[in-house]
C-alpha positions in Angstrom: -26.6 1.4 -9.1 -26.0 2.9 -5.7 -22.5 3.4 -4.5 -21.3 1.5 -1.5 -19.8 3.9 1.1 -17.4 1.2 2.2 -16.2 0.5 -1.4 -17.0 3.6 -3.4 -14.9 2.6 -6.4 -16.4 -0.9 -6.3 -12.9 -2.5 -6.1 -13.6 -5.1 -3.5 -16.9 -6.0 -5.1 -15.3 -6.5 -8.5 -12.4 -8.6 -7.0 -15.0 -11.1 -5.8 -16.4 -11.3 -9.3 -13.1 -12.1 -11.0 -12.7 -15.9 -11.6 -9.3 -17.4 -10.7 -8.1 -14.2 -9.1 -4.8 -14.7 -7.2 -3.8 -13.7 -3.7 -1.3 -11.2 -5.1 -3.9 -9.5 -7.3 -6.3 -9.3 -4.3 -3.5 -7.6 -2.3 -2.9 -5.1 -5.1 -6.7 -4.3 -5.3 -6.8 -4.0 -1.5 -3.9 -1.5 -1.5 -5.7 0.6 -4.1 -8.9 0.5 -2.0 -6.9 1.5 1.1 -5.2 4.3 -0.6 -8.6 5.6 -1.9 -10.1 5.9 1.6 -10.3 9.5 2.9 -7.2 10.8 4.8 -7.3 10.0 8.6 -10.0 7.4 8.2 -9.8 4.4 10.5 -10.1 1.6 8.1 -10.7 -1.1 10.8 -14.5 -0.7 10.9 -14.7 -0.5 7.1 -12.7 -3.7 6.7 -14.8 -5.5 9.4 -18.0 -4.4 7.6 -16.7 -5.7 4.2 -15.8 -9.0 5.9 -19.3 -9.2 7.3 -20.7 -8.5 3.8 -18.6 -11.1 1.9 -17.1 -13.7 4.2 -20.2 -16.0 4.4 -20.7 -16.2 0.6 -16.9 -16.4 -0.2 -15.1 -18.1 2.7 -12.3 -19.5 0.6 -11.8 -16.5 -1.7 -8.3 -14.8 -1.7 -9.9 -11.4 -1.1 -11.5 -12.7 2.1 -8.0 -13.8 3.2 -6.6 -10.3 2.4 -9.5 -8.6 4.2 -8.9 -10.8 7.2 -5.2 -9.9 7.2 -6.0 -6.3 6.8 -8.4 -6.4 9.6 -5.7 -7.7 11.9 -3.2 -5.1 10.9 -5.4 -2.1 10.1 -4.6 1.3 11.6 -5.3 4.9 11.1 -2.9 6.1 8.3 -0.5 8.8 9.2 1.6 10.8 6.8 5.3 10.2 7.1 8.1 12.0 5.5 8.4 15.5 4.2 10.2 18.4 6.0 8.8 17.5 9.5 10.6 14.1 9.5 14.0 15.6 8.7 16.4 16.0 11.6 17.0 19.6 12.7 20.5 20.9 13.2 
């Protein structure tokens, strides 16, 4: 099977295959997916493409809802914390 560049671990695909999956479980899977994207990657186009791929076949699925929420809030991740965030005296 060929790997999907949008979902290289197959997390989103598998979420759609799980019967009776909950919204909370979908959010957890989405977080795992988001954390596995390469650093500095803009996730907005990836989320939009995943929605295009799954929304028509699964309009009422909780993962579709999570992707729609993620699409509205997506941003390029930035690292926070570490020595650079500490105030200088």
